[in-house]
DRENDO-1510 file (C-alpha; in Angstrom, 1 decimal, always signed):
<recs>
REC; n; res; u; v; w
REC; 1; MET; +119.7; +109.7; +28.6 .
REC; 2; GLU; +119.2; +111.5; +32.0 .
REC; 3; ILE; +116.1; +111.7; +34.2 .
REC; 4; ALA; +115.5; +115.3; +34.4 .
REC; 5; HIS; +114.6; +117.4; +37.1 .
REC; 6; CYS; +114.9; +114.6; +39.8 .
REC; 7; GLU; +116.6; +115.5; +43.0 .
REC; 8; VAL; +115.0; +112.8; +45.2 .
REC; 9; PHE; +117.2; +109.6; +43.6 .
REC; 10; SER; +120.9; +109.4; +43.7 .
REC; 11; ALA; +122.6; +109.1; +40.3 .
REC; 12; ALA; +122.9; +105.1; +41.0 .
REC; 13; GLU; +119.2; +104.8; +41.7 .
REC; 14; LYS; +118.4; +106.9; +38.7 .
REC; 15; ALA; +120.4; +104.3; +36.5 .
REC; 16; ALA; +118.7; +101.3; +38.3 .
REC; 17; LEU; +115.4; +102.9; +37.7 .
REC; 18; GLN; +116.0; +103.3; +34.1 .
REC; 19; LEU; +117.1; +99.7; +33.6 .
REC; 20; LYS; +114.3; +98.1; +35.7 .
REC; 21; LEU; +111.6; +100.4; +34.1 .
REC; 22; LYS; +113.4; +100.4; +30.6 .
REC; 23; ILE; +113.0; +104.1; +30.5 .
REC; 24; GLU; +113.4; +105.4; +27.0 .
REC; 25; GLU; +113.8; +109.0; +25.6 .
REC; 26; GLY; +110.2; +110.4; +25.4 .
REC; 27; ASP; +108.9; +108.4; +28.2 .
REC; 28; CYS; +107.2; +109.9; +31.5 .
REC; 29; VAL; +107.4; +108.3; +34.7 .
REC; 30; PHE; +105.3; +109.3; +37.9 .
REC; 31; PHE; +106.0; +108.5; +41.3 .
REC; 32; ARG; +103.8; +108.8; +44.4 .
REC; 33; CYS; +104.8; +108.3; +48.0 .
REC; 34; GLY; +102.8; +107.6; +51.0 .
REC; 35; GLN; +101.2; +104.8; +53.0 .
REC; 36; MET; +99.6; +102.5; +50.6 .
REC; 37; GLY; +95.8; +102.8; +51.0 .
REC; 38; LYS; +92.5; +104.3; +49.7 .
REC; 39; SER; +93.5; +107.8; +50.1 .
REC; 40; LEU; +96.8; +107.6; +48.3 .
REC; 41; VAL; +95.3; +105.8; +45.4 .
REC; 42; LYS; +92.4; +108.4; +45.3 .
REC; 43; PHE; +94.9; +111.3; +45.5 .
REC; 44; SER; +96.9; +110.2; +42.8 .
REC; 45; GLY; +94.0; +108.9; +40.6 .
REC; 46; GLY; +95.0; +105.4; +40.6 .
REC; 47; SER; +97.7; +103.8; +38.1 .
REC; 48; ALA; +95.3; +103.5; +35.1 .
REC; 49; PHE; +94.7; +107.3; +35.2 .
REC; 50; ALA; +98.4; +107.8; +35.6 .
REC; 51; SER; +99.2; +105.5; +32.7 .
REC; 52; GLN; +96.8; +107.3; +30.4 .
REC; 53; LYS; +97.7; +110.6; +31.3 .
REC; 54; CYS; +101.3; +109.8; +30.5 .
REC; 55; LYS; +100.4; +108.7; +26.8 .
REC; 56; SER; +98.1; +111.8; +26.3 .
REC; 57; LEU; +100.5; +114.2; +27.6 .
REC; 58; ARG; +102.9; +114.2; +24.7 .
REC; 59; LEU; +105.6; +116.2; +26.9 .
REC; 60; PRO; +108.3; +118.1; +24.9 .
REC; 61; LEU; +111.6; +116.5; +25.5 .
REC; 62; LYS; +113.3; +119.8; +26.3 .
REC; 63; PRO; +113.4; +120.5; +30.2 .
REC; 64; TRP; +110.5; +122.4; +31.6 .
REC; 65; ILE; +110.9; +126.0; +32.8 .
REC; 66; PHE; +109.0; +126.8; +36.0 .
REC; 67; LEU; +107.7; +130.1; +36.6 .
REC; 68; TRP; +106.7; +131.5; +40.2 .
REC; 69; VAL; +103.7; +133.7; +40.0 .
REC; 70; THR; +103.4; +136.5; +42.8 .
REC; 71; ASP; +101.6; +139.7; +43.5 .
REC; 72; PHE; +98.0; +138.5; +42.7 .
REC; 73; PRO; +95.3; +140.7; +43.5 .
REC; 74; CYS; +93.9; +139.9; +46.7 .
REC; 75; LEU; +90.3; +140.7; +46.1 .
REC; 76; ASN; +88.0; +140.8; +43.2 .
REC; 77; GLY; +84.7; +142.5; +43.0 .
REC; 78; ALA; +82.6; +145.4; +42.2 .
REC; 79; ARG; +82.9; +149.1; +43.5 .
REC; 80; LYS; +79.3; +150.0; +42.9 .
REC; 81; LYS; +77.9; +146.9; +45.0 .
REC; 82; ASN; +80.8; +147.1; +47.4 .
REC; 83; LYS; +81.0; +143.3; +47.4 .
REC; 84; TRP; +84.6; +141.8; +47.4 .
REC; 85; ASN; +85.8; +138.2; +47.3 .
REC; 86; ALA; +89.0; +136.6; +47.6 .
REC; 87; MET; +90.6; +136.2; +44.3 .
REC; 88; HIS; +92.9; +133.5; +44.9 .
REC; 89; HIS; +91.1; +131.5; +47.7 .
REC; 90; PRO; +89.6; +132.7; +50.9 .
REC; 91; PHE; +92.6; +131.8; +53.0 .
REC; 92; THR; +94.9; +134.3; +51.6 .
REC; 93; ARG; +95.8; +137.4; +53.3 .
REC; 94; PRO; +96.8; +140.7; +52.2 .
REC; 95; LYS; +100.5; +141.6; +51.9 .
REC; 96; ALA; +101.8; +143.3; +54.8 .
REC; 97; GLU; +103.1; +146.3; +53.0 .
REC; 98; ASP; +99.2; +146.6; +51.4 .
REC; 99; MET; +97.6; +146.7; +54.7 .
REC; 100; SER; +97.1; +150.5; +54.6 .
REC; 101; LEU; +95.4; +150.3; +51.2 .
REC; 102; PHE; +93.3; +147.4; +52.7 .
REC; 103; ASN; +92.5; +149.8; +55.7 .
REC; 104; GLU; +91.6; +152.5; +53.2 .
REC; 105; LYS; +89.3; +150.1; +51.4 .
REC; 106; ASN; +91.1; +150.4; +48.3 .
REC; 107; PHE; +90.5; +146.7; +47.7 .
REC; 108; PRO; +91.6; +146.8; +43.8 .
REC; 109; ASP; +95.3; +147.5; +44.7 .
REC; 110; VAL; +95.8; +145.1; +47.6 .
REC; 111; ARG; +98.0; +142.4; +46.8 .
REC; 112; ALA; +97.6; +138.8; +48.2 .
REC; 113; GLU; +100.3; +137.0; +50.2 .
REC; 114; ALA; +100.0; +134.1; +47.5 .
REC; 115; TYR; +102.0; +132.5; +44.8 .
REC; 116; ASP; +101.4; +129.7; +42.0 .
REC; 117; VAL; +103.8; +127.8; +39.9 .
REC; 118; VAL; +103.2; +127.4; +36.3 .
</recs>
């Protein structure tokens, strides 16, 4: 058995974790790091939430394959009303190579300097 996609722990640490936590095939283990306090517990949803989430996820045993999504449209809106809003989030800027489109007010073709992982 192998702890997949974990580059934080050495092989010896992974083996020790498997023994200590009695990790078996199909188990899901989450780690959280930071100074213990209200913000860390609140951010991670607390251990009860994580435990419940693990049981309900029913994750596949095969490795996950992550995909980077790029070239999001920067703005979303209506030409007739000439009202445009950030599509991804308001702190995303247009790609440098699309600034001429932005300056020409060709907003539907402007891509955002943004990405997501799915």
